[in-house]
C-alpha positions in Angstrom: 0.0 0.0 0.0 2.7 2.5 0.8 4.3 1.7 -2.6 0.9 2.4 -4.4 0.5 5.7 -2.5 4.0 6.8 -3.5 3.3 5.8 -7.1 0.1 7.9 -7.0 1.9 10.8 -5.5 4.6 10.7 -8.1 2.0 10.5 -10.9 0.2 13.5 -9.4 3.4 15.5 -9.1 4.4 14.6 -12.7 1.0 15.7 -14.0 1.2 19.0 -12.1 4.7 19.6 -13.4 3.6 18.9 -17.0 0.6 21.2 -16.6 2.9 23.9 -15.3 5.3 23.5 -18.2 2.5 23.6 -20.7 1.1 26.7 -19.0 4.5 28.4 -19.2 4.7 27.6 -22.9 1.2 28.9 -23.6 1.9 32.2 -21.8 5.4 32.8 -23.1 4.9 31.7 -26.7 1.5 33.2 -26.9 2.8 36.6 -25.7 5.6 36.5 -28.3 3.3 35.6 -31.1 0.7 38.2 -30.1 3.3 41.0 -30.0 4.6 40.1 -33.5 1.1 39.9 -34.9 0.1 43.2 -33.3 3.1 44.9 -34.9 1.8 43.9 -38.3 -1.8 44.8 -37.8 -1.7 47.9 -35.5 -1.8 50.7 -38.2 -4.8 49.0 -39.9 -6.4 48.7 -36.5 -6.0 52.4 -35.9 -7.7 53.2 -39.2 -10.5 50.8 -38.2 -11.1 52.4 -34.9 -11.2 55.9 -36.4 -13.7 54.7 -39.1 -15.9 53.0 -36.4 -15.9 55.9 -34.0 -16.2 58.9 -36.3 -19.2 61.2 -35.7 -22.1 61.6 -38.1 -21.9 62.7 -40.9 -18.7 60.7 -41.6 -15.5 62.7 -41.8 -13.6 60.0 -43.7 -14.6 58.8 -47.1 -13.2 55.3 -46.5 -10.1 53.4 -45.3 -7.8 55.0 -47.9 -8.9 58.5 -47.0 -8.5 57.8 -43.3 -5.1 56.4 -43.9 -4.0 59.4 -46.0 -5.4 61.9 -43.4 -3.5 60.1 -40.7 -0.3 60.3 -42.7 -0.8 64.1 -43.1 -1.3 64.5 -39.4 1.0 66.9 -37.6 1.7 64.1 -35.2 4.1 62.7 -37.8 2.9 60.2 -40.4 3.3 56.7 -39.3 3.6 57.9 -35.7 0.0 58.8 -35.9 -0.9 55.3 -37.0 1.0 53.7 -34.1 -0.5 56.1 -31.6 -1.0 54.4 -28.2 0.8 51.2 -29.3 2.2 50.4 -25.9 -1.1 49.4 -24.4 -2.0 47.2 -27.4 1.4 45.4 -27.2 0.7 44.6 -23.6 -2.9 43.7 -24.6 -1.8 41.5 -27.5 0.5 39.6 -25.1 -2.3 39.1 -22.6 -4.9 38.3 -25.2 -3.0 35.7 -27.2 -1.4 34.0 -24.3 -4.8 33.8 -22.5 -6.6 32.5 -25.6 -4.1 29.6 -26.1 -3.9 28.9 -22.3 -7.7 28.9 -21.8 -8.2 26.9 -25.0 -5.9 24.1 -23.8 -7.3 24.2 -20.2 -10.9 23.9 -21.6 -9.9 20.9 -23.6 -8.3 19.2 -20.6 -11.3 19.9 -18.5 -13.8 18.5 -21.0 -11.6 15.4 -21.5 -11.7 14.9 -17.7 -15.5 15.4 -17.5 -16.3 13.2 -20.6 -14.4 9.9 -20.7 -15.9 9.2 -24.2 -13.7 11.9 -25.7 -10.2 11.0 -27.0 -7.9 11.0 -23.9 -4.4 10.8 -25.4 -2.1 13.8 -25.4 -2.3 15.4 -28.8 -5.4 13.6 -29.8 -7.8 15.8 -31.8 -11.2 16.4 -30.2 -14.5 16.6 -32.2 -15.1 19.9 -33.9 -18.1 20.8 -31.8 -16.0 20.3 -28.7 -13.2 22.5 -30.0 -15.8 25.2 -30.9 -17.1 25.1 -27.3 -13.5 25.3 -25.9 -12.9 28.3 -28.2 -16.0 30.0 -26.9 -15.0 29.4 -23.3 -11.5 30.7 -24.0 -12.9 33.9 -25.6 -15.3 34.6 -22.8 -12.6 34.3 -20.2 -10.2 36.5 -22.2 -12.8 39.2 -22.7 -12.6 40.1 -19.0 -8.9 40.8 -19.4 -9.2 42.5 -22.8 -11.9 45.1 -22.3 -9.9 47.5 -20.0 -6.9 47.3 -22.4 -9.0 47.9 -25.5 -10.7 50.8 -23.7 -7.4 52.6 -23.3 -6.3 51.6 -26.8 -9.4 53.0 -28.4 -9.3 56.3 -26.5 -5.6 56.8 -27.6 -6.3 55.8 -31.2 -9.3 58.0 -31.8 -8.5 61.4 -33.2 -11.2 64.0 -33.9 -10.8 65.5 -37.3 -11.4 69.2 -37.7 -13.2 70.8 -40.6 -10.0 71.5 -42.4 -9.5 67.8 -42.9 -6.0 67.5 -41.5 -6.9 64.4 -39.5 -5.2 65.8 -36.5 -6.1 65.5 -32.8 -6.5 68.4 -30.5 -3.4 69.5 -28.5 -5.0 68.0 -25.4 -5.5 64.7 -27.1 -2.0 64.7 -28.5 -0.7 64.9 -24.9 -2.6 61.8 -23.9 -0.7 58.8 -22.7 -1.9 55.4 -21.4 -1.4 56.6 -17.8 -3.3 59.8 -18.3 -6.2 57.8 -19.9 -6.2 55.3 -17.1 -6.2 58.1 -14.5 -9.1 59.9 -16.3 -11.2 56.8 -16.5 -10.7 55.9 -12.9 -11.4 59.5 -11.7 -14.6 59.9 -13.7 -16.1 56.3 -13.6 -14.3 54.3 -11.0 -12.9 50.8 -11.4 -16.0 49.5 -13.2 -15.4 52.2 -15.9 -12.6 50.1 -17.3 -15.1 47.5 -18.3 -17.2 49.8 -20.4 -18.1 48.0 -23.6 -17.7 44.6 -21.9 -20.8 43.1 -23.5 -19.5 44.0 -27.0 -16.1 42.4 -26.2 -17.8 39.3 -24.7 -20.0 38.8 -27.8 -17.0 39.4 -30.2 -14.6 37.2 -28.2 -17.0 34.3 -27.4 -18.2 33.9 -31.0 -15.1 35.1 -32.7 -12.7 32.9 -30.8 -14.8 29.9 -31.4 -14.7 30.7 -35.1 -10.9 31.5 -34.8 -9.9 28.1 -33.4 -12.6 26.3 -35.3 -11.6 27.7 -38.7 -7.9 27.0 -37.9 -8.6 23.3 -37.1 -11.0 22.8 -40.0 -8.6 24.3 -42.6 -5.5 22.6 -41.1 -7.3 19.2 -41.1 -8.5 19.7 -44.7 -4.9 20.6 -45.9 -3.5 17.6 -44.0 -6.0 15.2 -45.7 -5.2 16.7 -49.1 -1.5 16.4 -48.5 -1.8 12.8 -47.3 -3.9 11.9 -50.4 -1.4 13.6 -52.7 1.5 11.8 -51.0 -0.2 8.4 -51.3 -0.9 9.1 -55.0 2.7 10.1 -55.7 4.0 7.1 -53.7 2.0 4.8 -56.0 3.5 6.5 -59.0 7.0 6.3 -57.5 7.5 10.1 -57.4 7.9 10.4 -53.7 5.9 12.3 -51.0 4.5 15.8 -51.3 6.9 18.6 -50.6 4.2 20.8 -48.9 5.6 22.5 -45.8 3.6 22.3 -42.5 4.4 25.9 -42.0 2.5 26.8 -45.1 -0.5 24.9 -43.8 -0.3 26.8 -40.5 -0.1 30.2 -42.3 -3.0 29.4 -44.6 -5.2 28.0 -41.7 -4.2 30.9 -39.5 -5.2 33.5 -42.2 -8.5 31.8 -42.6 -9.0 31.9 -38.9 -8.3 35.6 -38.7 -10.9 36.4 -41.4 -13.5 34.3 -39.7 -12.8 35.9 -36.3 -13.1 39.4 -37.5 -16.0 39.2 -40.0 -18.6 37.2 -38.2 -19.0 39.4 -35.1 -17.8 42.8 -36.5 -21.0 44.8 -35.6 -20.4 44.0 -31.9 -16.9 45.4 -32.1 -18.2 48.5 -33.9 -20.7 49.2 -31.1 -18.0 48.6 -28.5 -15.5 51.0 -30.1 -18.2 53.7 -30.3 -19.1 53.2 -26.6 -15.4 53.4 -25.5 -14.7 56.6 -27.5 -18.1 58.5 -27.1 -16.7 60.9 -24.5 -14.0 62.0 -26.9 -16.4 62.2 -29.9 -18.8 64.4 -27.8 -16.1 66.6 -26.3 -15.9 70.3 -27.1 -13.0 69.7 -29.5 -15.4 67.8 -31.6 -18.1 70.4 -31.7 -17.1 71.6 -35.1 -18.5 68.4 -36.6 -22.2 68.9 -36.6 -25.1 66.6 -37.1 -27.9 67.2 -39.6 -31.1 68.6 -38.1 -33.1 65.4 -38.5 -30.5 63.1 -36.8 -31.3 61.5 -33.5 -29.8 63.0 -30.4 -26.7 61.1 -29.2 -27.1 59.2 -25.9 -23.4 60.1 -25.3 -24.2 63.8 -24.9 -24.2 65.0 -21.3 -23.4 62.8 -18.3 -25.6 59.9 -19.3 -23.6 57.1 -21.0 -25.3 54.9 -23.6 -25.7 51.2 -23.2 -24.7 48.6 -25.7 -28.2 48.2 -27.1 -28.9 52.0 -27.1 -25.6 52.6 -29.0 -26.5 49.9 -31.5 -30.0 51.4 -32.0 -28.6 54.9 -32.5 -26.0 53.7 -35.0 -28.8 51.8 -36.9 -31.0 54.9 -37.0 -28.1 57.2 -38.2 -26.3 55.0 -40.7 -28.2 51.7 -41.2 -26.5 48.4 -41.7 -23.5 50.0 -43.4 -22.6 51.8 -40.2 -22.0 48.5 -38.4 -19.5 47.4 -41.0 -17.4 50.6 -41.3 -13.8 49.5 -41.3 -14.7 45.9 -41.8 -12.7 45.5 -45.1 -9.5 46.8 -43.8 -9.9 44.8 -40.6 -10.4 41.5 -42.4 -7.5 42.4 -44.7 -5.1 43.0 -41.9 -6.3 40.1 -39.8 -5.3 37.5 -42.3 -1.5 38.0 -42.2 -1.5 38.9 -38.5 -3.4 35.7 -37.5 -1.3 33.6 -39.9 1.9 34.8 -38.2 0.4 34.3 -34.7 -0.4 30.7 -35.3 2.8 30.0 -37.2 5.0 31.6 -34.5 3.1 29.9 -31.7 3.2 26.4 -33.3 6.8 26.9 -34.3 7.9 27.9 -30.8 6.0 24.9 -29.3 7.6 22.6 -31.8 11.1 24.0 -31.1 10.6 23.6 -27.3 9.3 20.1 -27.7 
């Protein structure tokens, strides 16, 4: 009996050690992959936020016009597009590491709860199970992500004056992550950092399920195609296929990025408007007027709009098109960014063993 107890204790310690190592890999490699991906996508994300958060009538004619106005900004060309990048770098590290960590933990938990699922390490779970794990991962990550995105959006958003320079007011140009954090806490308390949480929750829950699900589906399809091609070439005596696994990861990752951003983009638009409404309704934005027949904004005054009120206001002002402002540029930048994230993460895990 003592021998059995010692054996059980050793097995428990080994399992705990393995889980700790895997958690370290998820957090470290996910952080590295997230920062690299954010470096690629951030200028496009800045354009997206400015398109989503602009007042009515729109002050940009589209992504290209917004991009050119940002380049002409007195803040300094590309510097304007990377405005407030420190918070997103931190956020990208937190978001990506949390997504991969929670995704793996959710899979392990479901394997423990359901003995009928494949139990071997590395065994692929059914697609429905993977989608559920992705949704759980996104929901958990949204709690960490909302405060970071709140700061990011407030730093990215720049009110354009009537002269079309695309520049922010001097007060906005002096903003830093710390001044934004202090302002939010002073005016709204600790809960103010989770303004827009419902939008982030909807986007992350559904989007992350689509993100991991699309990646797994495309990767499996590519693997089956390669296996079939290899078998055919082997019968002809021409050798196996020369397709690189990295190319599979890049293509699957790009598909995942498109699915993540497109499917729940309206929720992200509402969230961005909620998180920047104080800036949009500030005195520095007063030169941008609304037409007489437009609905009064719920963001005016001290009363802050809710998620549903913001959505209804956007629908009344701009219709369906308003919910998808910036969608094209977001999907375009998400493909290479997501491809790099998956390739870097998988590559680092493969290198570490």
